[in-house]
FIVO-38566 format. One line per field, with one value per residue (C-alpha): residue number from 1; residue in one letter; x, y, z. Coordinates in Angstrom, 1 decimal. Layout:
REM residues N
resi = (NUM|...)
resn = (a|...)
u = (X|...)
v = (Y|...)
w = (Z|...)
***
This chain:
REM residues 327
resi = (1|2|3|4|5|6|7|8|9|10|11|12|13|14|15|16|17|18|19|20|21|22|23|24|25|26|27|28|29|30|31|32|33|34|35|36|37|38|39|40|41|42|43|44|45|46|47|48|49|50|51|52|53|54|55|56|57|58|59|60|61|62|63|64|65|66|67|68|69|70|71|72|73|74|75|76|77|78|79|80|81|82|83|84|85|86|87|88|89|90|91|92|93|94|95|96|97|98|99|100|101|102|103|104|105|106|107|108|109|110|111|112|113|114|115|116|117|118|119|120|121|122|123|124|125|126|127|128|129|130|131|132|133|134|135|136|137|138|139|140|141|142|143|144|145|146|147|148|149|150|151|152|153|154|155|156|157|158|159|160|161|162|163|164|165|166|167|168|169|170|171|172|173|174|175|176|177|178|179|180|181|182|183|184|185|186|187|188|189|190|191|192|193|194|195|196|197|198|199|200|201|202|203|204|205|206|207|208|209|210|211|212|213|214|215|216|217|218|219|220|221|222|223|224|225|226|227|228|229|230|231|232|233|234|235|236|237|238|239|240|241|242|243|244|245|246|247|248|249|250|251|252|253|254|255|256|257|258|259|260|261|262|263|264|265|266|267|268|269|270|271|272|273|274|275|276|277|278|279|280|281|282|283|284|285|286|287|288|289|290|291|292|293|294|295|296|297|298|299|300|301|302|303|304|305|306|307|308|309|310|311|312|313|314|315|316|317|318|319|320|321|322|323|324|325|326|327)
resn = (m|s|t|a|m|q|v|m|e|l|v|r|f|g|d|t|e|t|a|f|a|t|r|e|i|p|r|p|d|p|g|p|g|q|v|l|v|r|v|e|a|t|s|v|n|p|l|d|l|q|t|r|r|g|d|y|q|d|q|v|a|l|p|a|v|i|g|n|d|v|s|g|v|v|v|d|t|g|p|g|a|d|d|f|q|p|g|d|e|v|w|y|l|a|p|i|f|a|g|q|g|t|y|a|q|f|h|v|v|d|q|a|l|v|a|r|k|p|a|g|l|s|h|v|e|a|a|g|l|t|l|v|g|m|t|v|w|e|a|l|v|e|r|a|r|v|r|v|g|e|r|v|l|v|h|g|g|a|g|g|v|g|s|v|a|i|q|l|a|s|a|l|g|a|e|v|v|t|t|a|r|a|r|d|h|e|f|v|t|e|l|g|a|d|t|a|i|d|f|s|a|g|d|y|v|p|q|v|r|a|l|g|g|i|d|v|v|l|d|t|v|g|g|d|t|l|a|r|s|p|e|v|l|a|d|r|g|r|v|v|s|i|v|d|i|p|e|p|q|n|l|l|a|a|w|g|v|n|a|t|y|h|f|l|f|v|s|p|s|r|a|k|l|e|a|l|g|r|l|v|d|q|d|k|l|r|p|v|v|g|a|v|l|p|l|s|d|v|a|q|a|h|s|l|l|e|g|g|s|a|g|e|g|r|r|r|p|r|g|k|i|a|i|a|v|h|q)
u = (-2.8|-1.2|2.5|4.6|5.4|7.8|6.4|7.8|5.7|5.1|5.9|5.9|4.9|7.7|11.0|12.2|15.0|12.8|9.4|9.8|10.8|11.0|8.6|7.1|3.4|1.0|0.2|-3.5|-6.0|-8.5|-12.1|-15.2|-14.7|-11.1|-7.7|-4.3|-1.6|2.2|3.3|6.1|6.3|4.7|5.6|5.8|3.3|3.0|0.0|2.5|4.7|1.7|0.7|4.2|4.4|1.2|-1.2|-3.9|-3.5|-7.3|-7.3|-4.1|-3.5|0.1|1.7|0.5|1.5|0.9|1.1|-1.5|0.0|0.3|1.6|1.9|0.7|-2.4|-1.5|-4.9|-8.6|-11.4|-14.9|-16.7|-13.6|-13.9|-12.4|-8.9|-6.8|-3.4|-0.7|-2.6|-0.5|-2.6|-2.4|-4.6|-4.9|-5.6|-8.4|-6.9|-7.0|-8.7|-6.9|-3.3|-1.2|1.2|4.6|4.4|5.2|1.5|-1.7|-5.5|-8.0|-11.5|-11.4|-13.7|-10.8|-8.3|-7.4|-5.0|-1.7|-0.8|1.6|3.8|4.6|7.0|5.7|7.8|6.3|2.8|3.1|4.2|1.0|-1.9|-2.5|-1.2|-2.8|-6.2|-5.8|-5.0|-7.8|-10.4|-9.0|-8.8|-11.4|-14.1|-13.9|-12.5|-13.8|-10.9|-11.8|-9.8|-8.1|-8.4|-5.4|-4.4|-1.9|-0.2|1.7|4.7|5.1|8.3|6.7|4.9|1.4|2.5|4.5|1.4|-0.9|1.1|0.8|-2.9|-3.8|-1.8|-3.6|-6.9|-5.9|-5.2|-2.5|-0.3|1.4|3.5|5.5|8.9|12.4|14.6|16.6|13.4|12.1|13.5|12.1|8.5|8.6|9.4|6.4|4.2|4.2|3.9|5.2|7.3|7.7|10.4|8.5|11.7|12.8|10.0|6.3|4.8|1.5|2.6|4.2|1.1|-1.2|0.8|-0.2|-3.9|-6.6|-6.2|-9.2|-8.1|-5.5|-4.3|-2.8|-0.3|1.9|-0.3|0.9|-1.1|-2.0|-5.8|-5.9|-3.8|-5.5|-8.2|-5.4|-4.7|-8.1|-10.3|-14.0|-15.7|-12.3|-11.9|-9.4|-8.7|-6.5|-5.1|-3.3|-4.4|-5.2|-3.4|-4.5|-7.6|-7.2|-9.2|-11.0|-13.1|-11.5|-12.8|-16.3|-15.0|-14.2|-17.0|-14.5|-15.3|-13.1|-12.8|-11.0|-10.0|-9.2|-9.0|-10.9|-9.9|-11.6|-11.1|-12.7|-10.0|-7.2|-8.6|-8.9|-5.3|-4.2|-5.7|-3.7|-0.6|-1.3|-1.7|1.7|0.1|0.9|4.0|4.8|8.0|10.0|12.9|14.2|13.7|14.6|14.1|11.4|14.0|14.8|11.3|12.7|15.2|12.4|10.5|13.6|14.1|10.5|10.8|13.7|17.0|18.6|20.0|22.8|23.8|22.4|20.5|17.6|14.2|14.0|11.7|8.5|7.8|9.9|9.1|9.7|10.7|9.3|9.8|12.3)
v = (33.6|30.2|29.9|27.1|23.8|21.0|17.6|14.3|13.7|10.4|11.4|7.9|4.4|1.9|1.4|3.7|5.1|7.2|7.3|10.4|14.0|16.9|19.6|22.8|23.2|25.7|25.0|24.1|26.2|24.5|24.5|24.2|21.6|21.1|21.6|22.5|20.4|20.8|17.3|16.4|12.8|10.3|6.7|4.2|1.3|-1.6|0.3|3.0|0.4|-1.0|2.5|3.4|0.2|1.1|-1.4|1.4|3.4|3.8|5.6|7.6|10.3|11.4|13.5|12.6|13.1|9.7|8.5|8.4|8.5|11.9|13.1|16.8|20.2|22.1|25.5|26.7|25.8|26.3|27.6|25.3|23.4|24.0|20.7|21.9|25.0|26.0|24.4|21.2|18.0|15.6|12.3|10.7|8.5|10.5|9.2|6.6|7.6|10.9|14.2|15.0|12.5|13.0|13.0|16.7|19.5|20.4|18.5|19.4|17.0|16.9|17.4|14.4|12.0|13.7|12.8|14.4|12.6|10.6|12.7|9.6|9.2|11.2|12.4|9.7|7.0|8.2|8.4|4.7|3.7|5.3|3.0|-0.2|0.5|1.1|-1.9|-4.2|-2.8|-3.4|-6.8|-8.2|-6.2|-5.3|-8.2|-11.2|-10.1|-11.7|-12.9|-13.5|-16.9|-17.4|-18.5|-16.0|-16.7|-13.6|-14.1|-11.9|-10.8|-8.8|-6.5|-3.2|-4.7|-7.9|-6.1|-4.1|-7.1|-9.1|-6.4|-5.8|-9.5|-9.9|-6.8|-8.5|-11.5|-13.9|-16.5|-15.2|-17.4|-15.8|-16.7|-14.9|-15.7|-17.2|-14.0|-12.2|-14.6|-12.7|-9.5|-10.9|-12.6|-9.2|-7.8|-10.4|-13.5|-16.7|-18.9|-18.0|-20.3|-20.0|-20.0|-20.2|-23.5|-25.6|-26.1|-24.0|-25.9|-29.0|-26.8|-24.7|-27.7|-29.1|-26.2|-26.8|-25.2|-21.5|-19.3|-16.3|-16.1|-12.7|-12.8|-10.1|-12.0|-13.5|-16.5|-19.6|-18.5|-18.3|-21.8|-23.3|-21.6|-24.3|-26.8|-24.9|-23.4|-24.5|-25.0|-21.7|-20.1|-16.7|-15.5|-11.8|-10.9|-7.5|-8.8|-8.6|-12.0|-12.1|-15.6|-17.7|-19.9|-23.1|-22.4|-25.6|-26.9|-23.9|-25.5|-28.4|-26.1|-23.6|-20.9|-17.2|-15.1|-11.3|-9.2|-5.9|-2.5|-0.1|3.2|6.3|6.8|9.1|6.5|3.9|6.4|7.2|3.5|3.0|6.1|4.7|1.5|3.6|5.6|2.3|1.1|-1.8|-0.7|0.9|1.4|-0.2|2.1|0.4|3.3|7.0|8.9|12.5|13.4|13.7|10.0|8.6|6.5|4.9|4.2|2.3|0.3|-0.6|-1.7|-3.9|-5.7|-4.0|-0.7|0.0|-2.6|-2.1|-5.5|-4.1|-6.2|-4.9|-3.2|-4.5|-2.6|0.6|2.9|6.5|9.7|12.8|15.8|18.9|17.4)
w = (-9.4|-8.8|-8.5|-10.0|-8.4|-9.2|-10.2|-11.6|-14.7|-16.4|-20.0|-21.6|-20.7|-20.4|-18.5|-15.7|-17.8|-20.0|-18.2|-16.0|-16.4|-13.9|-14.8|-13.4|-13.6|-11.9|-8.3|-7.9|-6.0|-3.6|-4.7|-2.6|0.2|-0.8|0.9|-0.6|1.0|0.8|0.2|2.6|1.6|-0.7|-1.6|-4.4|-4.7|-7.2|-8.7|-9.7|-11.4|-13.3|-14.3|-15.5|-17.6|-19.3|-17.8|-17.3|-20.4|-20.7|-17.3|-17.6|-20.3|-20.8|-19.6|-16.1|-12.4|-10.7|-7.1|-4.4|-0.9|0.9|4.3|4.5|5.8|4.9|3.3|2.1|2.2|-0.3|0.5|2.9|3.9|7.6|9.0|8.7|9.0|7.5|9.5|10.2|9.6|7.6|5.7|3.1|0.0|-3.2|-5.4|-7.8|-11.5|-10.7|-11.1|-10.4|-8.5|-5.6|-7.1|-6.6|-4.2|-3.7|-4.0|-3.8|-2.3|-0.9|2.8|3.4|2.5|4.8|8.4|10.9|10.9|14.0|16.0|16.6|12.9|10.8|7.4|5.7|7.9|7.4|3.6|3.8|5.5|3.8|0.7|2.2|5.6|4.2|1.9|4.8|6.9|4.2|3.5|7.1|8.9|6.4|3.9|5.8|9.2|11.1|14.6|17.7|17.6|13.8|11.8|9.1|6.3|4.9|1.6|1.2|4.8|4.2|1.6|2.0|2.4|4.1|6.8|7.8|7.4|9.9|12.5|12.0|12.1|15.3|16.8|15.9|18.0|15.1|14.9|12.0|9.5|6.7|3.7|3.4|2.4|5.2|5.4|6.4|9.0|12.0|10.6|10.1|13.5|15.1|13.4|15.0|12.8|14.8|12.0|9.0|6.0|3.4|0.1|-1.9|-0.3|-1.8|-1.7|1.1|1.2|3.2|5.9|6.2|6.3|9.2|11.3|10.8|8.7|7.6|8.2|6.1|3.3|2.2|-1.3|-2.0|-4.4|-7.2|-9.2|-8.4|-4.8|-5.5|-7.0|-4.2|-1.3|-0.9|-0.1|3.1|4.0|6.9|6.1|5.3|4.9|3.2|0.6|-0.1|-3.1|-3.9|-7.1|-10.7|-12.3|-15.7|-16.5|-15.4|-12.4|-11.6|-8.3|-8.4|-5.2|-3.4|-3.4|-1.3|1.6|1.2|0.5|0.0|-2.3|-2.2|-4.8|-3.5|-5.1|-2.2|-2.0|0.0|3.4|6.4|8.6|7.7|8.4|11.8|12.7|11.6|13.5|16.7|16.3|15.8|18.9|20.8|19.5|17.7|14.2|12.7|9.0|7.8|5.5|3.8|1.7|1.4|-1.8|-3.0|-5.5|-8.2|-7.8|-8.5|-11.3|-9.0|-6.4|-9.1|-9.9|-6.3|-5.9|-9.0|-7.3|-8.3|-9.0|-12.4|-12.4|-8.8|-7.8|-4.9|-3.7|-3.0|0.4|3.2|3.6|1.7|-0.4|0.5|-1.4|0.6|-1.2|0.9|3.4)
***
């Protein structure tokens, strides 16, 4: 018989003040090929904000437990789940819009999606790397196929995705250009950016063009980035976007530079996690965690990621916002 566990449930779509409630629900049991994990930490992503606001009402039936990042400890295994044993420290990305999310004390997942957590990462750090790390890996390695010596432009270098993208592009041997506010230039340079451009001080395009053609653009910010990318791309350049497109953009100029566009919605993968773990072990990749809050403060974590905190005037932290669940 399952025991109860605490979760933060999304009970209504809308603002952070009324969206979440603390609830107790039955702890799940692992089925065939599944493991039950005690969630030590999870994190908040832009996808969570969009879900809370109601952008995906067709995929999310209320009440719902949302969230997708997990770093934790295996506590039980189902029939045929032989890859792990109770006590193993693991990390993974839960399937998006499929089953219970990770704002919870326990979570069940297919073992095929799970990898052993790198020993050099805390649970909070590991939970801050699963979704963004796999997103960046798929964007730069699998889609754009970044090569040594290429020039990569990362938009939003101080954010959760951007801070990882800078490190991975640098590890791949690329020259890294990034857009970030002036106050974050030292930070992104320490991560591995060769050039930082203050997007808030005027048009970034002339400054990027002065450096030479860009081989790969990673769009983490949206706006008119897709339409303007051909202005900075080298011939046969590639653009990878992880941002929804709320309005049509004119990409006619992309033909002039033979550009390739990729639109990415990441999928869970043990192989990606293992590749990221190797980079962590080699000291080439480190998640940036800008804030850590308890599970009961999920609403505040959403407010921080949106750029402020309930009237306190706090700016959005650099990197990821993590949720400590069992710590």
